[in-house]
C-alpha positions as CSV (number, residue, x, y, z in Angstrom):
1,X,-0.1,0.1,0.1
2,X,1.2,3.5,-1.3
3,X,1.4,6.3,2.1
4,X,-0.2,9.0,0.5
5,X,0.5,11.7,3.5
6,X,3.0,13.5,1.1
7,X,0.2,13.7,-1.5
8,X,-2.7,14.6,1.1
9,X,-0.3,17.7,2.1
10,X,0.2,18.7,-1.6
11,X,-3.5,18.6,-2.3
12,X,-3.7,20.7,0.9
13,X,-1.3,23.2,-0.4
14,X,-2.8,23.3,-4.0
15,X,-6.6,24.0,-2.7
16,X,-4.7,27.0,-0.7
17,X,-3.3,28.4,-3.8
18,X,-6.5,27.4,-6.2
19,X,-8.8,29.3,-3.4
20,X,-6.4,32.7,-4.2
21,X,-6.9,32.3,-7.8
22,X,-10.6,32.0,-7.3
23,X,-10.7,35.2,-5.6
24,X,-8.9,37.3,-8.2
25,X,-10.9,35.7,-10.8
26,X,-13.9,36.8,-9.1
27,X,-12.4,40.2,-8.9
28,X,-10.9,40.6,-12.4
29,X,-13.7,38.2,-14.3
30,X,-16.7,38.1,-12.0
31,X,-16.6,34.3,-11.9
32,X,-14.1,31.7,-11.8
33,X,-12.6,29.4,-14.7
34,X,-14.7,26.4,-15.7
35,X,-13.8,23.1,-15.7
36,X,-12.5,23.3,-19.6
37,X,-10.6,26.3,-18.9
38,X,-8.7,24.5,-16.3
39,X,-8.0,21.8,-18.2
40,X,-6.7,23.8,-21.0
41,X,-4.4,25.7,-18.5
42,X,-3.3,22.3,-17.6
43,X,-2.6,21.0,-21.2
44,X,-1.0,24.5,-22.1
45,X,1.6,23.8,-19.1
46,X,2.0,20.0,-19.8
47,X,3.1,21.0,-23.4
48,X,5.5,23.7,-22.0
49,X,7.2,20.5,-20.0
50,X,7.3,19.0,-23.3
51,X,9.2,22.1,-25.0
52,X,11.5,22.4,-21.7
53,X,12.5,18.5,-21.8
54,X,13.9,19.2,-25.5
55,X,15.5,22.1,-24.0
56,X,17.0,20.2,-21.5
57,X,18.5,17.6,-24.3
58,X,19.4,20.8,-26.2
59,X,17.1,20.2,-29.1
60,X,14.9,23.1,-28.2
61,X,16.2,26.5,-27.7
62,X,14.4,28.7,-25.1
63,X,15.4,31.9,-23.2
64,X,16.1,31.6,-19.6
65,X,17.1,28.9,-17.0
66,X,15.9,25.6,-18.1
67,X,16.4,23.8,-15.0
68,X,14.4,26.8,-13.0
69,X,11.6,26.3,-15.3
70,X,11.6,22.7,-15.8
71,X,11.1,22.6,-11.9
72,X,8.7,25.6,-12.0
73,X,6.2,23.7,-14.7
74,X,6.3,20.1,-13.5
75,X,5.2,21.8,-10.2
76,X,2.4,23.7,-11.7
77,X,1.6,20.4,-13.5
78,X,1.1,18.9,-10.5
79,X,-0.8,21.6,-9.0
80,X,-3.3,21.5,-12.0
81,X,-3.8,17.6,-11.4
82,X,-5.2,18.6,-7.9
83,X,-7.1,21.1,-9.0
84,X,-8.6,19.2,-11.9
85,X,-9.0,16.0,-9.8
86,X,-11.0,18.4,-7.2
87,X,-13.3,19.6,-9.7
88,X,-13.8,16.3,-10.9
89,X,-14.6,14.3,-7.3
90,X,-11.6,12.4,-7.8
91,X,-9.3,11.8,-4.6
92,X,-5.8,12.0,-6.1
93,X,-3.9,10.9,-3.6
94,X,-6.2,7.5,-3.1
95,X,-6.4,7.0,-6.5
96,X,-2.7,7.5,-7.1
97,X,-2.0,4.8,-4.3
98,X,-4.6,2.2,-6.0
99,X,-3.1,2.7,-9.3
100,X,0.5,2.5,-8.0
101,X,-0.5,-0.3,-6.3
102,X,-2.2,-2.5,-9.0
103,X,0.5,-1.2,-11.8
104,X,3.5,-2.7,-9.1
105,X,1.6,-5.8,-8.5
106,X,1.2,-6.5,-12.1
107,X,4.8,-5.8,-13.2
108,X,5.9,-7.8,-10.0
109,X,4.4,-10.7,-11.5
110,X,6.0,-9.8,-14.7
111,X,9.2,-9.8,-13.7
112,X,8.8,-12.8,-11.6
113,X,7.5,-15.0,-14.2
114,X,9.9,-17.9,-15.6
115,X,10.4,-16.9,-19.3
116,X,11.5,-20.4,-20.1
């Protein structure tokens, strides 16, 4: 069983930050972002991670510190996942633990199989 205490704390921080964004959105837009807008924000940042990975491999040129940008965007993508999971009523720490247990069990069985 996977310990999800770190993910639970991360989810709590993500909720705090999202609440601040919602206050700002309310002031600037008169509403908070919709689920499709949130999903689009995530996909934009995930695509940026792809470009930053290329930059880290020196196949895509960017302005700025690639390592710092990559750390930032990976953290933002994790934040987006918590935000989306909350909006979709998915307990991400539980889902992650259950998924890793299932995948890990299957992989252990495959590794332990006698190939001959």
